[in-house]
N, C-alpha and C positions, 0 to 999 in steps of 0.2 A: 691617622694622617698619610700613608699611602694611598686609599681609597681617594682622600679629599686631593690630593695631585692629581689622581685620575681623571674624575670629573672634568679638575681646572684645566689638563691639558685638552679631553674631549671637547670640553667649551671651547676653546681655542684655536685650534685644529677644525672645529663647525664652521666659525667664527672667520678663519683665512679660506675655506673652502666656498663659503656664502660670497666674501669677499672674491673671490676669484671670480664666480659664476656671477654673480653681478656684471662684472668687468667684459665677461665672455660677452654676453648679453648685449653690453653695452656698446661694443665694439662692432657686433654683428648689429645690431641695428640702427648706425651711423653708416655701415658702410653698405646697409640696403636703402636708406636714405640719400646716396649719395647716388646709389646705382634708379633708382626708381626719379630722384631728381634730372638725372641725363639722359633717359629716355622721355622723360615728357619735355624735357630742354631742344632735343634730336630731334622729338614730333612738330611739336608747337612753334620751338624757337624764340620763347619769349621771356622773359623774367617772370609771367605769369606761372608760365607752365611750373618753375623752381617751387613758386611760392606753394601751387596744387603739390606739390611732389611732398612739402613737408607739410601737409596739411592731412597727406592721408597717410604719411608715418607717425605722425605726432597723435591721430586715431584709433591708431590699430589699440588692442586689446591690452597691452603693455604700455602704449603712446605717455602715459602720464608720469608713469613709473621711472621709462628711462629718461622721461624727459629731464627727472628732476634727478635721478641718479648724471645725468650729462651733465645738466649745471653746477653741481657739486665739484667735478671731478674737471670743469672749466678752472671752475676759481680754486681750486686748488695747482691747478697746471697754472694761473697766471703769477701764483705767489711764488710758484717754482721756476719758470721759464727763464730766470734772474739767472739759474743754475748753469746753465747755456751757454750767458753770454756773448762772446761774439758771436760762435758759432750757431746763434740762433737762425741767420740767414740762410747758410749752408745746410742746417737741419731740415729750414723747410721746405728747400729746392731738391734736398731727398725723400721725404716726403713725397711732394707733389713728383718725381720721378717715379714712385713705387703706387701712385693709384691714388694718395691718401688726397683728394681735395678738398674737407672740410675746412673750414676756418679755424675751429678749434685744435684739427692735427698737431698742431707741434706743442700744446696745453697737453692735451692729452697722451703726449710723447713724452714730455716731463711730466706728469703725473708717475706714467707707465713704468719711466726709467728712476724715479727717486722715491716718492709716498710706498710706490709696491713694493721691492726689494727692504725699505726702513722695517716697513712693517711686518712683512716676513721675517726680520735680523730681526727688530724685539720680540715676537712672538716666539721666538725658537729657543733664544735667550733667556726667556724669564721661563718656559719652560723647562729648562736644563737649571735654571736655579730652582725651580720646585722639586726637581727626581732628582737630580744628581749631588752626591755629595761636595765641598766646595775644598776637594783637593787638585792631586795631579792630573786624578785620571779624565776632570771633565775638559781638559785642551784638548783633547783631539775630539771630541763633538761641534766643542764653540768651535774650533774650526770647519767641521766639517758647514756649520751653519751659516757663519760666514761667505763659506764657498760658496754655498746656497744662493745666498743675497746676490754675491755677485755675480753668478753663473746669471739668473733671473735676470739681474739686470744688464749681462752684456746680452744677456736673448733678445731683447727687444730691437737692442741695434742689427743683432742678426736675422732676427725674419724683416725687418726695413730692408736691410742689404739683399735679402734673398728674394726676398718681392719686386725690387727694382730693378734686381739682374734680372729677372724673368721679364719682363714687364717692358724695359731696354729690347730684350732676346726678341720680342714679340713684334714691338713694333719694329725695328733691323727687318726681320724676316718679311711686314708684309707692305715696307718700303718701296721696293719694285714694282711689285702692284700698283701702288699707288701714284708712279710718274707715269704709268703705261695711260691708266685713265682721264692723268691729268692733259697727255699727248694729245689722249681721242678728244676732251671736251675741246680745249683750247685750238686746237684744228678744226672743229667743225663750228668754233666763234663767239664762242664765250670768251670773254676778258678773265683778268687774270683773279680777279676777286671773286665773279661766280664761280668760277673753274672751279675753284678748289673748296670753296663753299657744296658744290652739287658731286665732288667727288668727296667730300668727307662725311656728305650724307650713302651718296649710297656702298658709303663702305661702313657702317655703324653698325650692321650685324658680324657681317663678316670678321672685319681688321677693328672694335670697335674701339681698340685704344689707339691706335695714329688718326683715326676717325674723329676722338675728343678731343686729340690736342691739335689736328686742324680745324677745327668748327670753333675751337675758344682761340684762336689763331685769327677768322677770319671775321669774331666779334669784336677781340680785340682791334684788331684794323677799323671796322666799322664805326665804333665807339669813339674811340682816340684822333682817327685822322694821322695814326704816327706807327706807319708799317715798320722802318727800321726798328723803333721799342716793343713791336711785336714778335718782329722774328726775334730778335735779343732772347725773350720770352721764352720763347721756340727754344731758343738751345738751350735753356736754364733748366727746363724742364722735361729736354730730352736729350739731353747731351751726348751724341752720337757724331762721329764722322759725314756721314749719312746724311741729318738734317742740317749739319756748320755748310756744307756743299751747297743745300737745295735752297738756304737762306742766303746764303750770299748770291745765290741765281737771281732768285727772286730781287736781293736791295740792287743789284746790279741793272736789272731788266728797267724798274722802278726812276732806275738815278740818272741811265742812256739811253733808257729808251731801245734798248734793246730788244725785237718781236719776243713775246711770250712764248709762244709755240716752238719759235728755232731755238731759246733760250732750253725748253724742255726735250727737245730734243737731242740739242748736245752733249744734257744730263744724263739723258736715260742714254744714252750708246756709252760714254763712263760708268755708266751703273754696271752695264751689261760688259764692258768690258774687265771693269774689277773683278765678278760673278766667277766671267770665266778662267780669268789670274788665279781666282779662289781656287777654282773645282781644278785646275790644273795642278796648286801645288798638292791638294787633296792625293791627287793622283799620285803626286811623287815622292811623298812618304808612304804613298802605301810599300812598296820591299821593303823598307825600312824594319813597319811596324808590322810587317810577317815573319821577320826573320827569328827572331824567339820563340813562335807558334811552332814554324819551322823544324825550329832545334829541340823543342821539348816535346813535341807533341806527336812528328813525323819521319825525325833523325830513328829516335830511338824503333821504329817497327817498321825502316827498311834496312837497316842497321841487323836488327835481327831476322828478318827475309836474307838476306845478305851473307853472314857468318854462322847462322845455326845450324846449317847443313854440316860447313865442313867443322866444326862445331863438334858435331852427333858423329862424324865420320870420324874423327882422332879419339871422340868419348868407348864408339865401339873396337874402332883395332885396341884401344887398351885395356879392354876388359877381353878379349880375344886372345892377347898377347897375356897375359894376365890366367 
């Protein structure tokens, strides 16, 4: 019985490991597909490039296998998307902010958050029922299995939030450079939409995240002729104060006829002032931050240098007097 239990355990372990590897390959393939499609779209700027990017990925050595696995995951995610309920819109916005732009990103997220932890939970409980006696000693291993399943489910949110935070930080860091380029192009005579498109193309290599957002906004403006809707979608995809002020300035320029170059010049002056204030705040915090290192690292050495000779003299006097 023990050998049979060991064989069953290893079979279950190999099955779960294979599932994890398959899901990892699937996510990697999806990420590579999105990157290739994005590069082709930036190079050609057409819907044809997106289709070519899909064909380039699906005709790879693992294209057929990953395509079938992707379809299975999407179908399961469609069944489980109801679990998200009213949070599906917010979750989709978070995934978009994290850089997961695939049309099936929400479905894959639902799959990873539900089916994968449940599979791990059922596999762990079956293994416990086979290998452990049904008494009080099974409580602790069962609690560990349940905790691992919950940790796996929470880990999906942790990874998404981590990627979202890092991507928004990169967008915020590259935002001043974008404003500088917009001012240069607008003062050179380009209109708002051509200036935004040109700047996004120029930033595609150095700042791909912000360039991707700007290209999508310009594409939405060109296809729908609804500039305000494109601005609102950009605010949803990149919920940053800088982006909100930028889109508000664009909206005011379109609505009230404010010169685009002057509006961008005013905005960049405000951003420079904000950056200067932020640097001054960091400089003002330095004395407070240096207090603890001074107390624990420098002051002991100073204390030894100042008090050490007097202490040695007292010690010598005591010895000589004795």
